[in-house]
C-alpha positions in Angstrom: 58.2 123.0 69.4 54.9 124.7 70.8 55.0 122.6 74.2 58.9 123.5 74.4 58.3 127.1 73.9 55.5 127.0 76.4 57.7 126.0 79.0 60.4 128.2 78.8 57.6 130.8 78.7 56.6 129.1 82.2 59.7 129.3 83.7 60.5 132.8 82.7 57.1 134.1 84.3 58.2 132.5 87.8 61.7 134.5 87.4 64.0 132.1 85.6 66.2 133.7 82.7 65.6 132.3 79.6 69.1 130.8 79.5 68.3 128.9 83.0 64.7 128.1 81.8 66.1 126.4 78.5 69.1 124.5 80.4 66.3 123.3 82.9 64.7 121.5 79.7 67.4 119.7 79.0 66.7 118.1 82.6 63.6 116.1 81.6 62.7 115.3 85.3 63.4 118.7 86.4 61.0 120.6 84.4 58.3 118.4 84.8 58.6 118.1 88.7 59.0 122.2 88.3 56.0 122.4 86.0 53.8 120.6 88.4 55.0 123.1 91.3 53.9 125.8 89.4 50.7 124.5 88.5 49.9 123.7 91.7 51.3 126.6 93.5 49.0 128.9 91.0 46.1 126.7 92.2 46.8 127.5 95.6 47.9 131.5 95.4 46.6 132.5 91.8 48.3 133.7 89.2 49.8 136.9 90.6 50.5 135.0 93.6 53.4 133.3 92.4 55.9 135.8 92.3 59.9 135.9 91.6 60.7 134.9 95.3 58.3 132.1 95.4 59.4 130.8 91.8 63.3 131.1 93.2 61.9 128.4 95.9 60.0 126.5 93.7 62.8 125.8 91.7 65.2 125.2 94.5 62.3 122.8 95.8 61.9 120.9 92.5 65.7 120.4 92.2 66.4 119.3 95.9 63.0 117.1 96.7 63.9 113.7 96.5 60.6 112.2 97.5 57.9 113.0 94.8 55.1 112.2 97.8 55.9 115.2 99.5 55.8 117.6 96.4 52.3 119.2 96.8 52.6 119.7 100.4 56.0 121.7 100.1 54.5 123.6 97.5 51.4 124.6 98.9 53.6 125.9 102.3 55.6 127.9 99.8 53.0 129.2 97.7 51.0 130.6 101.1 54.4 132.1 102.1 54.8 129.6 104.9 58.0 128.9 103.7 59.7 132.0 102.6 63.3 131.5 102.7 65.8 129.0 101.5 66.8 128.7 105.4 63.2 127.5 105.9 63.0 125.2 102.8 66.2 123.5 103.8 64.9 122.6 107.1 61.4 121.4 105.6 63.5 119.3 102.9 65.6 117.9 106.3 62.5 117.0 108.2 60.4 115.2 105.2 63.5 112.9 104.5 63.5 112.0 108.6 59.6 111.4 108.2 58.7 109.3 105.8 55.8 108.1 106.9 52.3 109.6 106.7 50.6 111.5 107.9 53.0 114.6 108.5 52.4 116.2 111.8 51.8 119.6 110.8 52.3 121.2 113.9 55.7 119.3 114.2 56.9 120.3 110.8 55.8 124.2 111.1 57.9 124.2 114.5 60.8 122.7 112.9 60.7 125.0 109.6 60.0 128.2 111.7 56.7 128.6 109.9 54.6 131.7 111.2 57.7 133.1 113.0 57.9 136.9 113.2 60.9 138.8 113.5 60.4 142.6 114.2 63.0 144.7 113.2 63.6 145.8 116.9 64.5 142.1 117.6 67.3 142.4 115.2 68.5 145.6 116.0 68.8 144.1 119.8 70.6 140.9 118.8 73.1 143.0 116.5 73.8 145.6 119.2 74.5 142.5 121.6 76.6 140.9 119.2 78.9 144.1 118.9 79.0 144.8 122.5 80.5 141.4 123.3 83.4 142.0 120.4 83.3 146.0 121.0 87.4 146.0 122.2 88.4 143.9 119.3 86.7 146.0 116.8 87.9 149.2 117.8 91.4 148.1 117.9 90.7 146.2 114.3 88.4 148.7 112.9 87.5 147.4 109.4 89.6 144.8 109.4 87.8 143.0 111.8 85.7 140.1 110.5 82.3 141.2 110.1 81.4 137.8 109.1 81.8 136.4 112.6 79.1 139.6 113.7 76.9 138.1 111.2 76.8 134.3 112.1 76.6 135.3 115.6 73.6 137.4 115.2 72.0 134.5 112.9 72.5 132.0 115.4 70.6 134.3 118.1 67.6 134.9 115.5 67.3 131.4 113.6 64.4 132.6 111.3 65.8 136.0 110.3 66.3 137.4 107.1 69.9 137.0 106.1 70.2 140.4 104.1 68.2 142.5 106.9 70.7 141.5 109.4 73.8 142.1 107.4 72.4 145.8 106.7 71.8 145.8 110.6 75.4 144.8 110.9 76.8 147.3 108.4 74.6 150.3 110.0 75.7 149.6 113.6 79.3 149.0 112.9 79.5 152.4 110.7 78.0 154.3 113.8 80.6 152.8 116.4 83.8 153.3 113.8 82.7 156.1 111.8 83.5 156.2 108.1 86.5 154.5 106.7 89.7 156.4 107.0 92.7 156.6 104.6 94.5 154.1 106.5 91.5 151.7 106.9 91.8 152.0 103.0 95.0 151.0 102.5 96.1 147.7 101.5 96.9 145.6 104.2 100.5 144.2 103.6 100.1 140.4 103.5 102.6 139.0 105.8 103.6 135.9 104.2 103.0 133.0 105.7 106.0 131.1 106.7 107.1 128.2 104.7 107.3 124.9 105.8 110.4 123.5 105.9 111.4 121.5 102.9 110.9 117.9 104.2 107.6 118.7 105.9 106.5 120.0 102.4 107.4 116.8 100.8 105.9 114.7 103.4 102.2 116.1 102.6 101.8 114.3 98.9 101.9 110.5 98.8 102.5 110.2 95.3 106.5 111.6 95.1 107.3 108.3 97.3 107.5 110.4 100.7 104.8 108.7 103.0 102.4 110.9 105.0 102.9 109.2 108.1 101.1 111.6 110.2 97.4 111.0 109.8 93.9 110.3 112.1 94.3 106.3 113.1 91.3 104.5 111.1 89.4 104.4 114.1 89.1 108.0 114.1 88.2 108.3 110.6 85.7 105.1 111.1 84.1 107.2 113.9 84.7 110.3 112.2 82.3 112.6 110.2 84.5 111.5 107.1 81.7 109.1 107.0 78.2 110.0 106.4 76.9 106.8 107.1 73.1 106.5 108.5 72.5 106.0 112.0 71.0 102.1 112.9 67.3 102.1 111.9 67.6 105.5 109.6 68.0 103.5 106.5 65.7 105.6 104.7 67.8 108.7 105.2 70.3 107.4 102.7 70.5 108.8 98.9 68.5 106.4 96.6 67.1 104.3 99.2 64.1 102.9 98.1 61.0 102.8 100.7 57.7 101.2 100.5 54.9 100.7 102.7 56.5 98.3 105.1 59.7 100.3 105.4 58.8 101.7 108.8 57.3 98.6 110.3 60.4 96.5 109.0 63.1 99.2 110.3 61.2 99.5 113.8 61.3 95.2 114.1 65.1 95.5 113.1 65.8 97.6 115.8 64.0 95.8 118.3 66.2 92.5 117.2 69.7 94.7 117.5 68.6 97.1 119.7 70.2 99.7 117.7 73.8 98.0 117.3 75.9 98.7 114.3 76.3 95.3 112.3 79.0 94.7 109.4 80.1 91.6 107.8 83.1 90.8 105.9 81.9 88.4 103.0 85.1 86.7 101.0 84.3 83.9 98.6 86.0 81.1 100.4 88.1 80.3 96.9 91.6 81.7 97.6 93.9 83.3 99.4 93.1 87.3 101.2 95.6 89.5 99.7 96.5 93.5 100.3 93.3 94.6 99.1 91.3 92.5 101.2 93.2 94.0 104.3 91.3 97.3 103.7 88.0 95.5 103.4 88.7 93.6 106.7 89.9 96.8 108.5 86.8 98.8 107.0 84.2 96.4 107.9 85.6 95.2 111.2 86.9 98.5 112.2 83.7 100.1 111.4 81.9 98.0 113.7 84.8 98.3 116.4 84.6 101.9 116.4 81.4 101.9 116.9 80.6 99.5 119.2 78.8 97.2 117.0 79.7 93.6 115.8 80.9 92.4 112.3 80.2 89.1 111.0 82.2 86.8 109.1 80.3 85.5 106.5 81.6 82.7 103.6 80.0 83.6 100.6 80.3 79.7 99.5 77.3 79.6 97.0 79.7 78.0 94.2 80.2 74.3 95.5 82.8 73.9 92.6 85.7 75.9 94.1 85.5 75.8 97.9 88.3 74.2 99.5 88.8 73.9 103.8 92.4 75.3 103.6 91.0 78.6 102.6 88.0 78.9 105.0 90.9 78.3 107.6 93.0 80.5 106.0 90.7 83.5 105.8 89.7 83.5 109.4 93.6 83.1 110.6 94.3 86.3 108.8 91.1 88.2 109.7 92.5 87.3 113.7 96.2 88.1 112.6 95.1 91.7 112.0 93.6 91.7 115.4 90.0 91.3 114.7 87.4 88.9 116.3 84.5 88.0 114.3 81.1 88.3 116.2 79.9 84.9 114.4 81.5 82.9 111.5 78.5 82.4 109.1 78.2 80.7 106.0 75.9 81.4 102.6 74.9 77.9 102.8 73.3 78.2 106.4 70.9 80.0 104.8 70.0 77.7 101.7 66.7 76.8 103.1 65.3 80.4 103.7 66.8 81.4 100.6 64.7 78.7 98.5 61.6 79.6 100.4 62.4 83.2 99.5 62.6 82.3 95.7 59.3 80.3 95.9 57.7 83.4 97.1 59.3 85.8 94.4 58.0 83.4 91.6 54.5 83.6 93.8 54.4 87.4 93.7 55.3 87.2 90.0 58.8 88.5 90.1 61.0 85.5 88.9 60.6 82.7 86.5 62.0 79.7 85.1 64.0 80.4 81.9 65.8 77.8 79.3 68.2 80.4 77.7 71.5 78.8 77.6 74.3 80.5 79.2 76.1 81.7 76.2 72.9 83.1 74.8 72.3 85.4 77.7 75.9 86.5 77.6 77.3 89.7 76.0 75.9 92.9 75.5 72.2 93.6 75.1 71.2 89.7 75.1 67.9 88.6 73.2 65.1 88.9 76.1 63.8 85.8 77.4 60.8 84.3 75.3 59.7 82.7 79.0 59.7 85.9 81.0 55.9 86.1 81.0 55.2 82.2 81.6 52.4 81.9 84.6 53.6 81.7 87.9 52.2 78.3 88.5 54.5 76.8 85.5 57.5 78.2 86.8 56.7 76.8 90.5 56.4 73.3 89.0 59.6 73.9 87.0 61.5 75.3 89.9 60.7 72.4 92.0 61.7 70.2 89.2 65.2 71.8 89.1 65.6 71.4 92.6 65.0 67.5 92.2 67.3 67.2 89.4 64.9 66.3 86.5 67.2 69.0 84.5 70.9 68.8 83.3 73.2 71.3 84.0 72.5 74.9 82.2 69.2 73.3 81.0 67.0 75.7 82.9 67.7 78.6 85.7 65.7 81.0 87.9 65.9 84.7 86.5 64.7 87.9 88.5 62.3 90.2 86.5 64.6 93.3 86.6 67.1 95.7 85.1 70.1 96.6 86.8 71.9 99.7 86.4 74.3 98.6 83.7 71.3 97.4 81.6 71.7 94.0 82.2 68.7 92.4 81.9 67.1 89.4 84.6 70.1 88.6 86.4 70.1 85.0 87.1 68.8 84.0 90.8 69.7 80.0 90.8 71.2 77.7 88.6 71.9 74.0 88.5 74.9 72.3 89.5 75.7 68.5 90.3 78.8 68.9 92.7 78.5 68.2 95.9 79.0 71.3 98.6 81.7 71.4 101.1 78.8 71.7 103.9 75.3 70.7 102.6 77.0 67.5 100.4 74.1 66.5 97.8 71.5 68.0 99.5 71.2 70.7 97.0 71.8 70.5 93.0 70.7 74.0 92.8 72.6 77.1 94.1 71.7 80.3 94.5 74.1 83.7 92.9 75.9 86.4 94.4 73.1 89.0 93.2 70.2 87.0 94.6 71.9 85.9 97.7 74.2 88.9 99.0 71.4 91.2 100.0 69.2 88.5 101.5 71.8 87.3 103.7 72.8 90.7 105.1 68.7 91.1 105.7 68.5 87.8 107.6 71.9 88.8 109.7 70.5 92.3 109.9 73.6 94.2 108.6 73.0 97.8 109.1 75.8 98.9 106.8 76.4 96.3 103.7 80.3 98.0 103.4 81.6 96.7 99.4 84.0 97.5 96.8 82.8 100.2 94.0 82.3 97.8 91.3 79.4 96.6 92.8 77.6 99.5 92.3 75.9 98.1 89.4 74.3 95.8 91.8 72.7 98.5 94.3 69.4 98.7 92.6 69.1 95.2 92.4 69.8 94.9 96.2 67.5 96.9 97.4 64.6 95.8 95.1 64.9 92.0 96.2 64.6 92.7 99.7 61.4 95.3 98.8 59.7 92.9 97.0 60.0 90.3 99.3 58.9 92.8 102.1 62.0 92.0 104.4 64.4 94.2 106.1 66.5 96.1 103.6 70.1 96.8 105.0 72.0 99.8 103.1 74.7 99.4 100.9 77.9 101.7 100.8 80.6 101.4 98.1 84.1 102.5 99.0 87.1 102.3 96.4 89.3 99.3 96.0 93.1 99.3 97.3 95.6 98.4 94.4 99.3 98.1 95.1 101.9 98.6 92.0 104.9 95.9 91.1 102.5 93.1 91.7 99.5 90.8 90.9 96.9 89.8 93.4 94.5 88.0 91.1 94.2 84.0 92.3 94.3 83.0 88.6 97.4 84.7 88.2 99.4 84.0 91.2 98.7 80.1 90.5 100.3 81.0 86.8 103.4 82.5 88.7 103.4 79.1 91.1 103.2 76.9 88.4 105.9 78.4 86.2 108.1 78.6 89.3 108.3 82.2 89.6 107.1 81.8 93.3 107.2 78.8 95.6 103.4 79.3 96.6 100.6 81.3 98.0 102.9 83.0 100.7 106.2 83.3 98.8 107.6 86.4 100.7 107.7 88.4 97.5 103.7 87.9 97.1 101.4 90.7 98.5 98.6 87.9 99.9 98.5 88.4 103.9 100.0 85.1 104.2 103.1 86.1 101.9 103.1 89.6 104.1 102.9 87.7 107.4 106.0 85.6 106.4 108.1 88.0 105.1 107.9 89.8 108.8 105.1 92.6 108.0 103.5 93.2 111.5 99.8 93.1 111.3 99.8 96.7 112.9 102.0 98.3 110.0 99.6 96.6 107.4 96.3 98.2 109.4 98.4 101.5 109.5 98.9 101.5 105.8 95.4 100.8 105.6 94.7 103.8 107.7 96.8 106.2 105.7 95.1 104.9 102.3 92.5 106.4 104.1 88.6 105.3 104.2 88.4 106.4 100.4 85.3 106.1 97.8 87.8 106.5 95.2 89.9 103.7 94.2 93.5 103.8 95.4 96.4 102.5 94.2 99.8 102.5 96.1 103.3 101.8 96.1 105.1 99.3 97.9 107.4 101.6 99.4 104.5 102.8 101.2 103.9 100.0 103.2 107.3 99.1 103.7 107.3 102.6 105.7 104.6 101.7 107.7 106.8 98.3 108.6 109.8 100.1 109.5 107.7 102.7 111.9 106.5 99.5 114.0 109.4 97.6 113.4 111.5 100.1 114.9 109.8 100.0 118.1 109.2 96.3 118.6 112.2 94.4 116.7 115.2 94.0 119.1 118.5 94.6 118.0 121.0 91.7 117.3 124.2 91.6 115.4 124.8 89.6 112.2 127.2 89.2 109.6 126.2 88.4 106.1 129.6 88.1 104.3 131.8 87.0 107.1 135.6 87.8 107.2 137.4 86.2 110.1 139.5 88.5 112.6 142.1 87.4 115.2 142.5 89.5 118.3 146.3 88.6 119.0 147.0 90.1 121.9 144.2 88.3 123.6 145.0 85.1 125.0 143.4 82.4 122.7 140.8 81.5 125.8 139.5 84.6 126.4 136.0 84.5 127.2 134.1 87.8 127.7 130.4 88.5 128.2 128.9 91.5 126.4 125.8 92.9 127.4 123.7 94.2 124.5 121.0 96.4 124.7 117.7 95.3 122.9 116.5 98.9 122.0 119.6 101.5 122.3 117.2 104.3 122.6 115.5 102.7 125.6 118.0 100.8 127.7 114.8 99.8 130.3 113.4 97.5 127.4 116.1 94.9 128.5 119.2 93.8 127.1 121.2 90.2 126.1 124.6 89.0 126.1 127.0 87.8 123.6 130.3 85.8 123.8 133.5 87.7 123.1 136.8 86.1 122.1 140.1 86.3 120.1 138.1 85.3 117.0 135.6 87.5 115.8 134.0 87.7 112.3 133.1 91.3 110.6 130.9 92.1 107.5 133.2 91.5 104.5 132.4 95.5 103.2 133.8 96.8 106.4 137.5 96.0 105.7 139.2 97.7 102.5 142.7 97.0 101.8 143.0 100.3 100.2 142.1 103.5 101.5 139.9 105.5 99.7 138.9 109.1 99.9 136.0 109.3 102.7 136.0 105.5 103.9 135.8 105.4 107.5 136.0 102.0 108.6 139.0 99.4 108.9 141.9 99.4 106.8 145.7 98.6 107.3 146.0 102.4 108.4 142.5 103.0 109.6 141.6 101.5 113.2 137.7 100.4 113.7 135.3 100.4 116.9 133.6 97.2 117.7 129.9 98.2 118.9 129.0 97.1 122.3 132.5 95.7 123.1 134.5 98.4 124.3 137.5 97.8 122.0 139.2 99.1 119.2 141.3 97.1 116.7 143.9 98.1 114.3 145.3 96.0 111.6 148.5 94.2 112.1 148.5 91.6 109.2 146.3 90.6 106.2 146.2 86.7 105.1 145.1 85.8 101.8 144.6 82.4 99.9 146.3 81.4 96.8 144.2 83.3 94.5 144.9 86.7 96.3 141.6 87.0 98.3 141.6 87.9 102.0 140.7 85.4 104.2 141.3 86.5 107.5 142.9 89.8 109.3 145.1 89.6 112.3 144.9 92.6 114.5 145.4 93.6 117.9 143.0 95.6 120.4 142.9 98.4 123.0 140.3 99.7 125.2 138.4 102.3 123.8 139.1 104.9 126.8 142.9 104.2 126.1 142.4 105.3 122.4 141.6 108.1 120.5 138.0 107.9 119.1 137.8 105.8 115.9 135.8 107.5 112.7 133.2 104.5 113.1 131.9 101.5 115.1 130.9 98.3 113.2 128.7 95.4 114.2 130.7 91.7 114.5 129.8 88.2 116.0 131.9 85.8 117.9 131.2 81.9 118.4 128.0 82.7 116.2 125.4 80.4 114.9 125.1 79.6 111.3 122.1 81.1 109.6 120.5 81.4 106.1 119.3 84.6 105.1 116.9 85.5 102.2 116.8 88.8 100.6 114.0 90.0 98.4 113.3 92.6 95.8 110.3 93.5 93.7 109.0 90.7 92.1 108.2 92.6 88.5 110.2 95.0 86.8 107.5 97.2 85.9 105.1 99.0 88.1 101.9 97.8 85.8 102.8 94.2 85.1 99.2 93.1 84.1 99.0 96.5 82.1 100.0 95.3 78.3 101.0 98.8 77.4 103.6 98.9 79.6 104.5 94.6 79.6 103.5 93.7 76.0 104.7 90.3 76.3 102.2 89.3 79.7 103.1 89.6 83.3 104.8 86.3 83.4 107.5 88.1 81.1 108.1 90.5 83.6 109.3 88.6 86.4 112.5 90.2 88.0 115.3 87.5 87.8 117.0 89.0 90.7 114.1 89.2 93.1 115.4 86.6 95.7 119.0 86.3 96.8 119.9 83.3 99.2 123.0 83.7 101.7 123.4 80.5 102.9 126.4 80.8 105.2 125.7 83.7 107.1 126.5 84.0 110.8 124.2 85.5 113.6 124.9 86.2 117.1 123.9 83.2 120.0 121.2 85.6 121.3 118.9 84.2 118.8 119.1 80.6 119.4 115.7 80.2 120.5 113.9 82.3 118.2 110.2 81.0 117.4 108.8 81.1 113.6 107.5 84.9 112.6 110.3 86.5 115.3 111.3 89.9 114.2 114.7 91.4 114.9 116.6 94.2 113.9 120.0 92.6 112.7 122.2 96.2 113.2 123.2 97.9 110.2 121.6 95.7 108.0 118.0 95.5 108.2 114.8 93.9 109.9 114.5 90.5 109.5 111.7 87.7 110.5 112.2 83.8 110.9 111.1 81.8 108.2 108.9 78.7 108.4 112.0 76.6 107.0 114.0 77.1 109.9 114.9 73.9 111.3 117.2 73.0 114.8 120.6 74.7 114.2 119.8 76.4 111.1 117.4 79.3 111.4 116.4 80.8 108.4 115.5 84.7 108.1 113.8 86.8 105.9 114.6 90.5 105.4 111.4 92.4 105.7 112.7 95.5 104.8 115.9 97.4 104.7 116.7 100.0 107.6 116.3 103.1 105.3 114.1 103.2 102.3 116.4 103.0 99.5 116.5 106.2 97.6 116.8 104.5 94.0 113.3 103.4 94.8 111.5 106.4 94.9 
């Protein structure tokens, strides 16, 4: 009790309120720093010297200073009144943050903090006078409605170190002098002009949550270049919150800058044991995009430290997808390229007393707060011999590991650096039987490649301290790890394990089944890479984890496809129409624009003959109110052909289904304008069309509270509908796999790899408009 009471007294003596003093005590680090600062200050200025204004600055210093080595230096400046305003203190803190090396150049420091700058009342008076003169006209017009803060701000810019209060008083006085006291009119409440409300649809666009997409937004490149990211400049790693300095840091950063020439360097480090999905698209865009936006380079580094999982197809698949999204790696590297260097460093780590060989079994060190290793304090020489034996294959798998002596943020003790695996590695064969872990490898590979910004998802935040620790105890260049939020999508699963289950149970065909959200599946479904990149830009470079709805991605696709997918005509459920007043051998070529909105983008021709096929739903035998298309009483126009058709005869089969219509046609300009125009095909090509819907019925199929029986029970039985005898116009005859089209009035479609000569297969990427039922 006594000690606490003493501290409360100490803190109130320098001007803290009793409540603030007690609150400060709850924060042990802050109280001990503040106590030290007060003791130091009194040593310099005597007991009476630490008055209330000084006390306030000391408190501010204690709560804002990151580097404890600078406490005495800054405290002395405050105690001697060299630093006497918050403004100066902020400048001083900024200065020590960007000059971590000893000694601090006193003169340079004092200039940066305005030490000894005396500002006379005359100077303040002159500065305020000049500012008021500049705005005089406006001031006289608006009187006291003028924004006085503007005058304050401009006067302060002219006199950087002047006391704000004095400036404010001077501004108030001179304004009073110019305008005289406030009149009745000045005191009247200004009637608020209501802000014009945004039109309904614009307001809805704002929040991405209610289904409308906020399609406007800054491009990813602008965001990555912009101030949204408070990233350090290359070589200024030490300015980052939490970065750990050692006596070698500045030398290592200097060497790093000589090697990189100050270039931004990032990396995208996937494990080559699976297929990339929509979440990875954010990581690819973020790492490659940040480098590209800042004139830097990005490595594609396969984190292939686990010999059991890797397969060649994953390596090529990952690279293909990176390039498909439009990025080119500066170099393709592998963690395994550095196995020898990593091993040499591990030996050095043992030598320096920071790692040991441990014989606890895997199951012993799993779980919450496992027992500390009985081998933690064995002599380094012993561990060196045993580590060598691990490498030579003396131990069985699981009999020995190499562990690092450190505690991670989440309380995990002594993470494993090396484990034994007798599995040949896809690149190094059986040269090694010990393999490094992610915790050990990742930061060291970043260091070897001189990465400036190591961007990773939030769940690696717990490994940040191990990242800095390892580079520092080995005295190698230490990059900065920055975390960002993962991108998740509803109505889908992306984990490798779950997709394998879906393939095994036959719910989907393979990794690239168009109902999945792997990148290969999105490509196969016809999503343009730009749409995926735009989607990532809309999600934004957020630190928070974001969960998005698939229809937002679909909206991005529509936006791109509308501009790049040429229009063609296709009929999903054909109904034969014979035009009786055209000779049977009629052959006309009709020009159809590729993009009706811009005729200059070319056109293609389709045949028009006496037999055409229309969509079954575009004819109704019985007229209904509001139905605008073809009925026995109501003619309809054929798009692009220049003809209107009228039904003469409805032909049915034995069961009473309509199988054919006989019609007559007239030229569009010779008849009154019909209520609607429909699409059609003539002499068409047969094709198969696949229509997709959500793969799962619930928003979060993995959430057992939503889907108690597990995600496999939630598969939507109608997620795929195959139309095997659709018809498409002849102009697409030469289409290649992944070519994209808009089928007029039907949707956007892409050519599937299953297509064969004479039988094209199309996947519907998205409908033309968002289905209102989906929001």
